[in-house]
C-alpha positions, 0 to 999 in steps of 0.5 A: 777094204776093212780098217787097220791101225796100220794104213791109218798111221801110213796114210799120216805118215805119208802126209808128215802127220796131223796138222795141230791148231796150235802153229799158228800166227795172226798178222794185223796190220793196223792201218795208217787212218788209226794213227790220228786216234791211236794215243801217242803213248801206245806207240811210243811205250813199245818203241822203248822195248829191247830188241825193237829194231830187230823185230820191225826188221824181222816183221818186215822180211816175213811180210809183204811190206805194202801190208804193213802197217803205219807201226809194225812193232804194234802189228807184231806184239798183237801176233805174239799176243793172239793166242786163238784164232780160227781159218775162215770158213765160206759157203755158197749160198743156194736158190732153188730152180724148177725147170722140168722134173724135180726142183734143184738148186743153183748157187749164186753167191759167195757168203764168207763168215766172221772170224773172231781173234783172241789176245791176252792183256798186258798191264797197260790194257794196250790192246783195249785201248787199241781197238777201242779207237779202232772202233771208234775210228769206224763210226765217232760216238760224237756223230754217229756218223759212219765213216767212208770205208776207202777213202784215203784219209778215211781208210780203216781197212787192213789185209789181215794173214793168218798162216798154218805151219807145220811142226818145223814152221814151215808155213803149210797154209795161209789165208788173207782176209781181204778188207778185214775190220772189227765189228764186236769186242766182246766184254770183258768180266771182272771177279774178285775171286778170278786171278785168271788173265784178261782176255780181249775177243774181237770177231772181224768181217771181212770182203772175202778171202784168198789162199796162199800157197807159198810153202816157206819157212818163219826163219825167227820162228823155226830158229826160236823152235830149234835152238830157243831164245838164246837164238833170238839175243844172239841175232838181235845182237848181230842185227844192232851190231850191223846197224 
C-alpha cells in the first residue's frame, strides 16, 4: 500500500491528532522526613501566597491523599515550575543461551532508566534549597552515613507521578515512579553576560514504575485552559466564601 497524505491525516484524526510533549504535569510529593531538614522559612514563605488554601484543596482533590506530601502547597508549586521532564523508559536485560542450534537471548531482569526533571528557579531559590536538604537527608555530609530508605523515621522515598494530557487537559497516559529519590543535582552556571533565568536540573532514580490509565480530566487546568485565569480567581473566591 502506497503512502498518501490523506491516509496519514485520516489515521491521526481517528486518534484525535498527535500528542504534544508540552501537555504534561509532574507531581512530587515531598516525604514527611524532610520536614526536619527543610528550613521553616521556605514553607512559611509559600504559605503566605494568595490562594494557598484553594491550591491545596485542588491539589488534594486531584491526587491520592495517601501519596501527598507533608506540605501539599510545596509539591504543587514544584509541579507548576517543572518546565521539562520525560516519561521513563524500560528495558529487558538478557542472557545468551544455547541448548541446540544457534544462540538465543532470554530475558532475566527488567531495568528502569533514571529520569531527569528541570525546574524554573524563583528569586528566593527555594527549589535549590529544597533539593539540597533532600540529598542531605539521604546522606548527611557531616557523617556520610547513608540513611535506611524505608524506615518510618528516615523514609526519604516518594512516589513521583508524570501525567501526559491531550489538548483538552484529559489524562491520556500517566506513570507513577515508585520509591523515587534524587541522585544528581546538576550545577548551575553563572555568567555576567547571561540575562536568562536560572534552571535547576535534577535526576531521579526509582525502584520501578507502574502505568496508570484513568482517562480523567484535570478540572482546575481545564477551566484555566478554556476561560483563562479569571476562572481561577472565580473558583478561588467561591472556595473562600464557603470555607
